Structures are given as C-alpha cells and as structure tokens.
N, CA, C and O atoms as a Tripos MOL2 file, in Angstrom:
@<TRIPOS>MOLECULE
protein
  220   219    55     0     0
PROTEIN
NO_CHARGES

@<TRIPOS>ATOM
      1 N          -0.6210   24.7060 -114.8970 N.3       1 MET1
      2 CA         -1.6290   23.6310 -114.8430 C.3       1 MET1
      3 C          -1.9660   23.2930 -113.3860 C.2       1 MET1
      4 O          -3.1390   23.2040 -113.0230 O.2       1 MET1
      5 N          -0.9510   23.1080 -112.5680 N.am      2 SER2
      6 CA         -1.1930   22.7990 -111.1540 C.3       2 SER2
      7 C          -1.8880   23.9690 -110.4480 C.2       2 SER2
      8 O          -2.6740   23.7780 -109.5200 O.2       2 SER2
      9 N          -1.5770   25.1820 -110.9110 N.am      3 PHE3
     10 CA         -2.2270   26.3690 -110.3530 C.3       3 PHE3
     11 C          -3.7320   26.3280 -110.6100 C.2       3 PHE3
     12 O          -4.5300   26.6300 -109.7220 O.2       3 PHE3
     13 N          -4.1140   25.9510 -111.8400 N.am      4 MET4
     14 CA         -5.5350   25.8490 -112.2010 C.3       4 MET4
     15 C          -6.2380   24.8110 -111.3300 C.2       4 MET4
     16 O          -7.3410   25.0570 -110.8420 O.2       4 MET4
     17 N          -5.6110   23.6580 -111.1340 N.am      5 ILE5
     18 CA         -6.1950   22.5950 -110.3070 C.3       5 ILE5
     19 C          -6.3730   23.0910 -108.8720 C.2       5 ILE5
     20 O          -7.4030   22.8410 -108.2450 O.2       5 ILE5
     21 N          -5.3660   23.7940 -108.3580 N.am      6 ALA6
     22 CA         -5.4430   24.3350 -106.9960 C.3       6 ALA6
     23 C          -6.6060   25.3190 -106.8720 C.2       6 ALA6
     24 O          -7.3380   25.2950 -105.8820 O.2       6 ALA6
     25 N          -6.7750   26.1780 -107.8670 N.am      7 VAL7
     26 CA         -7.8620   27.1660 -107.8550 C.3       7 VAL7
     27 C          -9.2140   26.4630 -107.8890 C.2       7 VAL7
     28 O         -10.1220   26.8270 -107.1410 O.2       7 VAL7
     29 N          -9.3550   25.4530 -108.7570 N.am      8 ILE8
     30 CA        -10.6200   24.7130 -108.8700 C.3       8 ILE8
     31 C         -10.9450   24.0180 -107.5530 C.2       8 ILE8
     32 O         -12.0850   24.0670 -107.0920 O.2       8 ILE8
     33 N          -9.9450   23.3680 -106.9410 N.am      9 VAL9
     34 CA        -10.1480   22.6890 -105.6570 C.3       9 VAL9
     35 C         -10.5510   23.6950 -104.5800 C.2       9 VAL9
     36 O         -11.4460   23.4290 -103.7780 O.2       9 VAL9
     37 N          -9.8920   24.8440 -104.5670 N.am     10 ALA10
     38 CA        -10.2060   25.8810 -103.5820 C.3      10 ALA10
     39 C         -11.6470   26.3710 -103.7500 C.2      10 ALA10
     40 O         -12.3640   26.5490 -102.7650 O.2      10 ALA10
     41 N         -12.0660   26.5870 -104.9970 N.am     11 ILE11
     42 CA        -13.4380   27.0440 -105.2630 C.3      11 ILE11
     43 C         -14.4440   25.9910 -104.8250 C.2      11 ILE11
     44 O         -15.4500   26.3200 -104.1950 O.2      11 ILE11
     45 N         -14.1850   24.7210 -105.1510 N.am     12 LEU12
     46 CA        -15.0920   23.6440 -104.7570 C.3      12 LEU12
     47 C         -15.2140   23.5480 -103.2400 C.2      12 LEU12
     48 O         -16.3170   23.4080 -102.7110 O.2      12 LEU12
     49 N         -14.0810   23.6240 -102.5380 N.am     13 LEU13
     50 CA        -14.1010   23.5890 -101.0760 C.3      13 LEU13
     51 C         -14.8810   24.7710 -100.5180 C.2      13 LEU13
     52 O         -15.6710   24.6170  -99.5870 O.2      13 LEU13
     53 N         -14.6560   25.9580 -101.0920 N.am     14 PHE14
     54 CA        -15.3610   27.1610 -100.6450 C.3      14 PHE14
     55 C         -16.8660   27.0010 -100.8140 C.2      14 PHE14
     56 O         -17.6370   27.3250  -99.9100 O.2      14 PHE14
     57 N         -17.2850   26.4940 -101.9910 N.am     15 VAL15
     58 CA        -18.7100   26.2960 -102.2640 C.3      15 VAL15
     59 C         -19.3050   25.2900 -101.2810 C.2      15 VAL15
     60 O         -20.3980   25.5020 -100.7570 O.2      15 VAL15
     61 N         -18.5830   24.1940 -101.0320 N.am     16 LEU16
     62 CA        -19.0550   23.1640 -100.1080 C.3      16 LEU16
     63 C         -19.2360   23.7300  -98.7030 C.2      16 LEU16
     64 O         -20.2830   23.5490  -98.0810 O.2      16 LEU16
     65 N         -18.1980   24.4220  -98.2050 N.am     17 PHE17
     66 CA        -18.2890   25.0200  -96.8720 C.3      17 PHE17
     67 C         -19.3990   26.0600  -96.8170 C.2      17 PHE17
     68 O         -20.1250   26.1450  -95.8270 O.2      17 PHE17
     69 N         -19.5320   26.8550  -97.8830 N.am     18 PHE18
     70 CA        -20.5590   27.8930  -97.9210 C.3      18 PHE18
     71 C         -21.9490   27.2840  -97.8670 C.2      18 PHE18
     72 O         -22.8330   27.8040  -97.1850 O.2      18 PHE18
     73 N         -22.1500   26.1620  -98.5990 N.am     19 LYS19
     74 CA        -23.4520   25.4800  -98.5680 C.3      19 LYS19
     75 C         -23.7800   24.9900  -97.1660 C.2      19 LYS19
     76 O         -24.8910   25.1940  -96.6780 O.2      19 LYS19
     77 N         -22.8080   24.3380  -96.5110 N.am     20 ILE20
     78 CA        -23.0280   23.8290  -95.1500 C.3      20 ILE20
     79 C         -23.3040   24.9910  -94.2010 C.2      20 ILE20
     80 O         -24.2420   24.9460  -93.4060 O.2      20 ILE20
     81 N         -22.4740   26.0360  -94.2920 N.am     21 PHE21
     82 CA        -22.6110   27.2190  -93.4450 C.3      21 PHE21
     83 C         -23.9750   27.8680  -93.6610 C.2      21 PHE21
     84 O         -24.6460   28.2470  -92.7010 O.2      21 PHE21
     85 N         -24.3850   27.9960  -94.9330 N.am     22 PHE22
     86 CA        -25.6600   28.6210  -95.2660 C.3      22 PHE22
     87 C         -26.8250   27.8140  -94.7110 C.2      22 PHE22
     88 O         -27.7910   28.3830  -94.2030 O.2      22 PHE22
     89 N         -26.7370   26.4720  -94.8080 N.am     23 LYS23
     90 CA        -27.7920   25.6150  -94.2510 C.3      23 LYS23
     91 C         -27.9310   25.8290  -92.7500 C.2      23 LYS23
     92 O         -29.0410   25.9600  -92.2330 O.2      23 LYS23
     93 N         -26.7920   25.8620  -92.0500 N.am     24 VAL24
     94 CA        -26.8100   26.0510  -90.5940 C.3      24 VAL24
     95 C         -27.4030   27.4130  -90.2400 C.2      24 VAL24
     96 O         -28.2650   27.5120  -89.3670 O.2      24 VAL24
     97 N         -26.9370   28.4660  -90.9250 N.am     25 ILE25
     98 CA        -27.4340   29.8210  -90.6570 C.3      25 ILE25
     99 C         -28.9220   29.9090  -90.9690 C.2      25 ILE25
    100 O         -29.6800   30.5170  -90.2130 O.2      25 ILE25
    101 N         -29.3490   29.3000  -92.0890 N.am     26 PHE26
    102 CA        -30.7560   29.3380  -92.4880 C.3      26 PHE26
    103 C         -31.6330   28.6470  -91.4550 C.2      26 PHE26
    104 O         -32.7060   29.1470  -91.1180 O.2      26 PHE26
    105 N         -31.1790   27.4870  -90.9430 N.am     27 LYS27
    106 CA        -31.9360   26.7790  -89.9020 C.3      27 LYS27
    107 C         -32.0360   27.6150  -88.6360 C.2      27 LYS27
    108 O         -33.1110   27.7230  -88.0450 O.2      27 LYS27
    109 N         -30.9120   28.2120  -88.2140 N.am     28 LEU28
    110 CA        -30.9270   29.0720  -87.0280 C.3      28 LEU28
    111 C         -31.8790   30.2450  -87.2250 C.2      28 LEU28
    112 O         -32.6260   30.6050  -86.3150 O.2      28 LEU28
    113 N         -31.8490   30.8450  -88.4240 N.am     29 PHE29
    114 CA        -32.7160   31.9790  -88.7460 C.3      29 PHE29
    115 C         -34.1810   31.5680  -88.6770 C.2      29 PHE29
    116 O         -35.0050   32.2940  -88.1200 O.2      29 PHE29
    117 N         -34.5170   30.3880  -89.2480 N.am     30 LEU30
    118 CA        -35.8880   29.8800  -89.1820 C.3      30 LEU30
    119 C         -36.3170   29.6340  -87.7460 C.2      30 LEU30
    120 O         -37.4220   30.0070  -87.3530 O.2      30 LEU30
    121 N         -35.4350   28.9980  -86.9510 N.am     31 TYR31
    122 CA        -35.7580   28.7480  -85.5440 C.3      31 TYR31
    123 C         -36.0190   30.0500  -84.8080 C.2      31 TYR31
    124 O         -36.9390   30.1300  -83.9940 O.2      31 TYR31
    125 N         -35.2080   31.0840  -85.0900 N.am     32 LEU32
    126 CA        -35.4100   32.3850  -84.4470 C.3      32 LEU32
    127 C         -36.7400   32.9960  -84.8650 C.2      32 LEU32
    128 O         -37.4740   33.5150  -84.0240 O.2      32 LEU32
    129 N         -37.0610   32.9390  -86.1680 N.am     33 ILE33
    130 CA        -38.3230   33.4930  -86.6700 C.3      33 ILE33
    131 C         -39.5070   32.8010  -86.0100 C.2      33 ILE33
    132 O         -40.5090   33.4460  -85.6980 O.2      33 ILE33
    133 N         -39.3990   31.4760  -85.7910 N.am     34 ILE34
    134 CA        -40.4890   30.7260  -85.1610 C.3      34 ILE34
    135 C         -40.4930   30.9440  -83.6490 C.2      34 ILE34
    136 O         -41.5550   31.1060  -83.0480 O.2      34 ILE34
    137 N         -39.3040   30.9470  -83.0310 N.am     35 ALA35
    138 CA        -39.2220   30.9410  -81.5680 C.3      35 ALA35
    139 C         -39.5540   32.2870  -80.9290 C.2      35 ALA35
    140 O         -40.1800   32.3210  -79.8690 O.2      35 ALA35
    141 N         -39.1520   33.3930  -81.5470 N.am     36 ILE36
    142 CA        -39.3610   34.7010  -80.9180 C.3      36 ILE36
    143 C         -40.8450   35.0370  -80.7780 C.2      36 ILE36
    144 O         -41.2550   35.4300  -79.6860 O.2      36 ILE36
    145 N         -41.6850   34.9050  -81.8280 N.am     37 PRO37
    146 CA        -43.1210   35.1620  -81.6320 C.3      37 PRO37
    147 C         -43.7620   34.2100  -80.6360 C.2      37 PRO37
    148 O         -44.6120   34.6220  -79.8470 O.2      37 PRO37
    149 N         -43.3640   32.9290  -80.6610 N.am     38 VAL38
    150 CA        -43.8970   31.9560  -79.7020 C.3      38 VAL38
    151 C         -43.5500   32.3920  -78.2870 C.2      38 VAL38
    152 O         -44.3960   32.3610  -77.3920 O.2      38 VAL38
    153 N         -42.2970   32.8000  -78.0900 N.am     39 TYR39
    154 CA        -41.8700   33.2770  -76.7720 C.3      39 TYR39
    155 C         -42.6770   34.5050  -76.3540 C.2      39 TYR39
    156 O         -43.1380   34.5900  -75.2160 O.2      39 TYR39
    157 N         -42.8470   35.4460  -77.2690 N.am     40 LEU40
    158 CA        -43.5360   36.6920  -76.9180 C.3      40 LEU40
    159 C         -45.0100   36.4730  -76.6240 C.2      40 LEU40
    160 O         -45.5550   37.0890  -75.7080 O.2      40 LEU40
    161 N         -45.6730   35.5920  -77.3960 N.am     41 TYR41
    162 CA        -47.1250   35.4310  -77.2620 C.3      41 TYR41
    163 C         -47.5370   34.3200  -76.3060 C.2      41 TYR41
    164 O         -48.6830   34.2960  -75.8550 O.2      41 TYR41
    165 N         -46.6200   33.3880  -75.9830 N.am     42 VAL42
    166 CA        -46.9680   32.2610  -75.1100 C.3      42 VAL42
    167 C         -46.2580   32.3620  -73.7660 C.2      42 VAL42
    168 O         -46.9020   32.3330  -72.7180 O.2      42 VAL42
    169 N         -44.9300   32.4810  -73.7960 N.am     43 VAL43
    170 CA        -44.1520   32.4260  -72.5550 C.3      43 VAL43
    171 C         -44.3410   33.6920  -71.7250 C.2      43 VAL43
    172 O         -44.5410   33.6100  -70.5130 O.2      43 VAL43
    173 N         -44.2790   34.8560  -72.3570 N.am     44 LYS44
    174 CA        -44.3990   36.1200  -71.6230 C.3      44 LYS44
    175 C         -45.7210   36.2390  -70.8700 C.2      44 LYS44
    176 O         -45.6960   36.5060  -69.6680 O.2      44 LYS44
    177 N         -46.8850   36.0530  -71.5190 N.am     45 PRO45
    178 CA        -48.1530   36.1570  -70.7690 C.3      45 PRO45
    179 C         -48.2580   35.1390  -69.6450 C.2      45 PRO45
    180 O         -48.7480   35.4590  -68.5620 O.2      45 PRO45
    181 N         -47.7930   33.8940  -69.8970 N.am     46 LEU46
    182 CA        -47.8190   32.8770  -68.8450 C.3      46 LEU46
    183 C         -46.9070   33.2790  -67.6930 C.2      46 LEU46
    184 O         -47.2480   33.0980  -66.5240 O.2      46 LEU46
    185 N         -45.7390   33.8290  -68.0370 N.am     47 TRP47
    186 CA        -44.7980   34.2770  -67.0090 C.3      47 TRP47
    187 C         -45.4400   35.3640  -66.1540 C.2      47 TRP47
    188 O         -45.3430   35.3250  -64.9270 O.2      47 TRP47
    189 N         -46.1040   36.3440  -66.8000 N.am     48 TYR48
    190 CA        -46.7470   37.4190  -66.0420 C.3      48 TYR48
    191 C         -47.9150   36.8870  -65.2210 C.2      48 TYR48
    192 O         -48.1720   37.3610  -64.1140 O.2      48 TYR48
    193 N         -48.6110   35.9110  -65.7610 N.am     49 LYS49
    194 CA        -49.7770   35.3480  -65.0770 C.3      49 LYS49
    195 C         -49.3700   34.5790  -63.8210 C.2      49 LYS49
    196 O         -50.0220   34.6850  -62.7820 O.2      49 LYS49
    197 N         -48.2860   33.8030  -63.9250 N.am     50 TYR50
    198 CA        -47.9040   32.9080  -62.8300 C.3      50 TYR50
    199 C         -46.6610   33.3630  -62.0660 C.2      50 TYR50
    200 O         -46.1270   32.6080  -61.2530 O.2      50 TYR50
    201 N         -46.1960   34.5880  -62.3190 N.am     51 SER51
    202 CA        -44.9780   35.0540  -61.6440 C.3      51 SER51
    203 C         -45.1910   35.2020  -60.1410 C.2      51 SER51
    204 O         -44.2570   35.0180  -59.3610 O.2      51 SER51
    205 N         -46.4240   35.5340  -59.7280 N.am     52 TYR52
    206 CA        -46.6900   35.6950  -58.2930 C.3      52 TYR52
    207 C         -46.5930   34.3560  -57.5530 C.2      52 TYR52
    208 O         -46.3270   34.3280  -56.3510 O.2      52 TYR52
    209 N         -46.8110   33.2460  -58.2740 N.am     53 LEU53
    210 CA        -46.6750   31.9260  -57.6530 C.3      53 LEU53
    211 C         -45.2110   31.5780  -57.3880 C.2      53 LEU53
    212 O         -44.9000   30.8520  -56.4430 O.2      53 LEU53
    213 N         -44.3090   32.1020  -58.2310 N.am     54 LEU54
    214 CA        -42.8930   31.7630  -58.1070 C.3      54 LEU54
    215 C         -42.2050   32.5730  -57.0140 C.2      54 LEU54
    216 O         -41.1490   32.1760  -56.5210 O.2      54 LEU54
    217 N         -42.7820   33.6810  -56.6380 N.am     55 GLN55
    218 CA        -42.1450   34.5560  -55.6440 C.3      55 GLN55
    219 C         -42.2960   34.0070  -54.2310 C.2      55 GLN55
    220 O         -41.8180   34.6200  -53.2760 O.2      55 GLN55
@<TRIPOS>BOND
     1     1     2 1
     2     2     3 1
     3     3     4 2
     4     3     5 am
     5     5     6 1
     6     6     7 1
     7     7     8 2
     8     7     9 am
     9     9    10 1
    10    10    11 1
    11    11    12 2
    12    11    13 am
    13    13    14 1
    14    14    15 1
    15    15    16 2
    16    15    17 am
    17    17    18 1
    18    18    19 1
    19    19    20 2
    20    19    21 am
    21    21    22 1
    22    22    23 1
    23    23    24 2
    24    23    25 am
    25    25    26 1
    26    26    27 1
    27    27    28 2
    28    27    29 am
    29    29    30 1
    30    30    31 1
    31    31    32 2
    32    31    33 am
    33    33    34 1
    34    34    35 1
    35    35    36 2
    36    35    37 am
    37    37    38 1
    38    38    39 1
    39    39    40 2
    40    39    41 am
    41    41    42 1
    42    42    43 1
    43    43    44 2
    44    43    45 am
    45    45    46 1
    46    46    47 1
    47    47    48 2
    48    47    49 am
    49    49    50 1
    50    50    51 1
    51    51    52 2
    52    51    53 am
    53    53    54 1
    54    54    55 1
    55    55    56 2
    56    55    57 am
    57    57    58 1
    58    58    59 1
    59    59    60 2
    60    59    61 am
    61    61    62 1
    62    62    63 1
    63    63    64 2
    64    63    65 am
    65    65    66 1
    66    66    67 1
    67    67    68 2
    68    67    69 am
    69    69    70 1
    70    70    71 1
    71    71    72 2
    72    71    73 am
    73    73    74 1
    74    74    75 1
    75    75    76 2
    76    75    77 am
    77    77    78 1
    78    78    79 1
    79    79    80 2
    80    79    81 am
    81    81    82 1
    82    82    83 1
    83    83    84 2
    84    83    85 am
    85    85    86 1
    86    86    87 1
    87    87    88 2
    88    87    89 am
    89    89    90 1
    90    90    91 1
    91    91    92 2
    92    91    93 am
    93    93    94 1
    94    94    95 1
    95    95    96 2
    96    95    97 am
    97    97    98 1
    98    98    99 1
    99    99   100 2
   100    99   101 am
   101   101   102 1
   102   102   103 1
   103   103   104 2
   104   103   105 am
   105   105   106 1
   106   106   107 1
   107   107   108 2
   108   107   109 am
   109   109   110 1
   110   110   111 1
   111   111   112 2
   112   111   113 am
   113   113   114 1
   114   114   115 1
   115   115   116 2
   116   115   117 am
   117   117   118 1
   118   118   119 1
   119   119   120 2
   120   119   121 am
   121   121   122 1
   122   122   123 1
   123   123   124 2
   124   123   125 am
   125   125   126 1
   126   126   127 1
   127   127   128 2
   128   127   129 am
   129   129   130 1
   130   130   131 1
   131   131   132 2
   132   131   133 am
   133   133   134 1
   134   134   135 1
   135   135   136 2
   136   135   137 am
   137   137   138 1
   138   138   139 1
   139   139   140 2
   140   139   141 am
   141   141   142 1
   142   142   143 1
   143   143   144 2
   144   143   145 am
   145   145   146 1
   146   146   147 1
   147   147   148 2
   148   147   149 am
   149   149   150 1
   150   150   151 1
   151   151   152 2
   152   151   153 am
   153   153   154 1
   154   154   155 1
   155   155   156 2
   156   155   157 am
   157   157   158 1
   158   158   159 1
   159   159   160 2
   160   159   161 am
   161   161   162 1
   162   162   163 1
   163   163   164 2
   164   163   165 am
   165   165   166 1
   166   166   167 1
   167   167   168 2
   168   167   169 am
   169   169   170 1
   170   170   171 1
   171   171   172 2
   172   171   173 am
   173   173   174 1
   174   174   175 1
   175   175   176 2
   176   175   177 am
   177   177   178 1
   178   178   179 1
   179   179   180 2
   180   179   181 am
   181   181   182 1
   182   182   183 1
   183   183   184 2
   184   183   185 am
   185   185   186 1
   186   186   187 1
   187   187   188 2
   188   187   189 am
   189   189   190 1
   190   190   191 1
   191   191   192 2
   192   191   193 am
   193   193   194 1
   194   194   195 1
   195   195   196 2
   196   195   197 am
   197   197   198 1
   198   198   199 1
   199   199   200 2
   200   199   201 am
   201   201   202 1
   202   202   203 1
   203   203   204 2
   204   203   205 am
   205   205   206 1
   206   206   207 1
   207   207   208 2
   208   207   209 am
   209   209   210 1
   210   210   211 1
   211   211   212 2
   212   211   213 am
   213   213   214 1
   214   214   215 1
   215   215   216 2
   216   215   217 am
   217   217   218 1
   218   218   219 1
   219   219   220 2
@<TRIPOS>SUBSTRUCTURE
     1 MET1         2 RESIDUE 1 A MET
     2 SER2         6 RESIDUE 1 A SER
     3 PHE3        10 RESIDUE 1 A PHE
     4 MET4        14 RESIDUE 1 A MET
     5 ILE5        18 RESIDUE 1 A ILE
     6 ALA6        22 RESIDUE 1 A ALA
     7 VAL7        26 RESIDUE 1 A VAL
     8 ILE8        30 RESIDUE 1 A ILE
     9 VAL9        34 RESIDUE 1 A VAL
    10 ALA10       38 RESIDUE 1 A ALA
    11 ILE11       42 RESIDUE 1 A ILE
    12 LEU12       46 RESIDUE 1 A LEU
    13 LEU13       50 RESIDUE 1 A LEU
    14 PHE14       54 RESIDUE 1 A PHE
    15 VAL15       58 RESIDUE 1 A VAL
    16 LEU16       62 RESIDUE 1 A LEU
    17 PHE17       66 RESIDUE 1 A PHE
    18 PHE18       70 RESIDUE 1 A PHE
    19 LYS19       74 RESIDUE 1 A LYS
    20 ILE20       78 RESIDUE 1 A ILE
    21 PHE21       82 RESIDUE 1 A PHE
    22 PHE22       86 RESIDUE 1 A PHE
    23 LYS23       90 RESIDUE 1 A LYS
    24 VAL24       94 RESIDUE 1 A VAL
    25 ILE25       98 RESIDUE 1 A ILE
    26 PHE26      102 RESIDUE 1 A PHE
    27 LYS27      106 RESIDUE 1 A LYS
    28 LEU28      110 RESIDUE 1 A LEU
    29 PHE29      114 RESIDUE 1 A PHE
    30 LEU30      118 RESIDUE 1 A LEU
    31 TYR31      122 RESIDUE 1 A TYR
    32 LEU32      126 RESIDUE 1 A LEU
    33 ILE33      130 RESIDUE 1 A ILE
    34 ILE34      134 RESIDUE 1 A ILE
    35 ALA35      138 RESIDUE 1 A ALA
    36 ILE36      142 RESIDUE 1 A ILE
    37 PRO37      146 RESIDUE 1 A PRO
    38 VAL38      150 RESIDUE 1 A VAL
    39 TYR39      154 RESIDUE 1 A TYR
    40 LEU40      158 RESIDUE 1 A LEU
    41 TYR41      162 RESIDUE 1 A TYR
    42 VAL42      166 RESIDUE 1 A VAL
    43 VAL43      170 RESIDUE 1 A VAL
    44 LYS44      174 RESIDUE 1 A LYS
    45 PRO45      178 RESIDUE 1 A PRO
    46 LEU46      182 RESIDUE 1 A LEU
    47 TRP47      186 RESIDUE 1 A TRP
    48 TYR48      190 RESIDUE 1 A TYR
    49 LYS49      194 RESIDUE 1 A LYS
    50 TYR50      198 RESIDUE 1 A TYR
    51 SER51      202 RESIDUE 1 A SER
    52 TYR52      206 RESIDUE 1 A TYR
    53 LEU53      210 RESIDUE 1 A LEU
    54 LEU54      214 RESIDUE 1 A LEU
    55 GLN55      218 RESIDUE 1 A GLN
C-alpha cells in the first residue's frame, strides 16, 4: 500500500516538474524562433550599414 502511494506521489511530482520544464523550454523555443529572424533581418543589415562608424 505504501509502495503504491510512493509511486503515485513520484508520478505526480514528475508530471508537475515536466509541465514547468516544458513551459520554460517552450518559451525559450518561441523566443528563439522570434529572435533569430529579427536578428538576421534587422540587426545584421544595420550592423553592416553602420559598422564603418564604429571603427
């Protein structure tokens, strides 16, 4: 009986941690999907355009 309770608690904890972990990973993944094209299409051309001013 105590073994069953331990297993149930372990599964619940695993699911909880997995949900939190998945949310964090999903947010990071979304930020990367948004940030990389923005960086490539906005920052890179501006950097090439104004790099001679920084030298």
